[in-house]
C-alpha positions, 0 to 999 in steps of 0.5 A: 461467491468466486474471490479476487486473484492475481494473474499476468500477462507472462508471454509480453513485454513491456512496452513505455517511453521511456524504456522498452523490456524484452520478454524475459526481463519482464518475467525476470523483474516480474518474479524479482518484485514479487519477490520482494514484494514490491519494492525494488531498492538502491540496488537494484535500479543502479543496476536497470539504471545501466541496464537501460542507460536509463536516468533515476526517474525514467526508470520510474515512470518507464516502470509504472506499467509493471506496477500496473499488473499488481491490479486487481480489479475484478470490478472495473476491469482498470489497471492501475498502477502507481510507484514511490521514489522513497529514501528509509533511514539508510539515506538510500533512494528505492520504490514502492509500488503499488496497484488498485485493489477491489473487491467483488460483492462488495462495495465500491469504497472498500477499493485501494487505489493504487496511490496509496498500495503505493505510499501504503507499501513506503510506510509499512516499508520503513521509508521517510520522506517521498520524492516523488511518484509515478502513476500509470493515471491521475489521482481521482480525487480520494487519492489526492486527499489520501497524500494531502495526509503525508508529511511532504505533500508539499514537497513531493513531484506526481507524475502522469505518463506526459506530465508532471505536477505537486499536489497544490495543483491538483488538491487546491484550497485543501482540506488536511491533518492541520484543519483539525488540530493535528499537528503530525501527518502519514510519515510524521506521527506523534511520538507512540510511548505505550505498550498493549496491556496482553505478553501473549500479543506478538513483537512484530503485530503490535509492533504493526498497530502501535506503529499505526497512523489514528490522530483521529479515532486513536485504534492502534491497530492491525492485520495479521496474513498469515499463510501456509508457505509464504511467511506473514502480511502485516498492515496497519490503519492509516487514517485520514482527515477527510476520514473516507480516504484512510485505509484499514489494516485489512485493506494495508495488508491485503495490498501488500499480499497482492503485490507478492502475487499472490490469490486470497485463497484457502490453499495460502491462507491460514489465518486472518488476524484484527487487532484493536485497541480495547475501547477505541475499536471500529475495525472488526465490521469492515473487516469482516465485510470485506473479507465476505467477498471470499470462499473457504477462508479460516475465520478472522480472528479478533483481538481487543487489547488496552494500553498500557 
């Protein structure tokens, strides 16, 4: 069974109504985004705005086609890009890139949507408030529901190539966290004071699990993908009031992996580990289903640990 791979057109320039990059500029930005795992920080943004003489929001929309290049779409061949503009804990504005990820020979419900990918990228990397999200194509209902779980759902702007919206315009009469009695939301989770009752679990890995947004299942869960030469990639479980648009920890981690421009194969991947909360486990089955679409990968290691 063939594995999904990441490819880009290295000899093309990027053109958008907001900015135009020549071949060398496009290749340089691709390389930078891979090395920074799909993030442009404040200094990067300021430098690019000066270079192209554009505003921050023009740059935001202008770089969306570049985000689309990180798409892995072996089923639809439809490449979607998204970029979240958000503030981190230092009150700095960063761009968090995202793209759709599909899995060949697997249920279509297992895909990662571009909007999920960008929001996940921001969430995992310390963003505190989303200001805008620029998308190459109109968000589907699934993505609108995913965005409705955000703390800033009513505030941030959704920028499409020719129109701007608020989420309420795209999702009237919505169903969200408060309908299930949940006063918290993604980017504003319930404080978590428990720790795993297993001292052998790596601290960073445990942290991603404990930072998961799991108000409905209580399965504080994360995935760690270790590589031979490119470090580790982590993903956290992010649930949704509508349940189906929830993002599994493996989807979360793989989205980060592909934003680094890597191929998910035996030459790159050293190990894959799933950490779940004992008594609330629900991710092993779907993780194994996704991984079955790839050949010769390390066997999924599953750790179930109690909280104390």
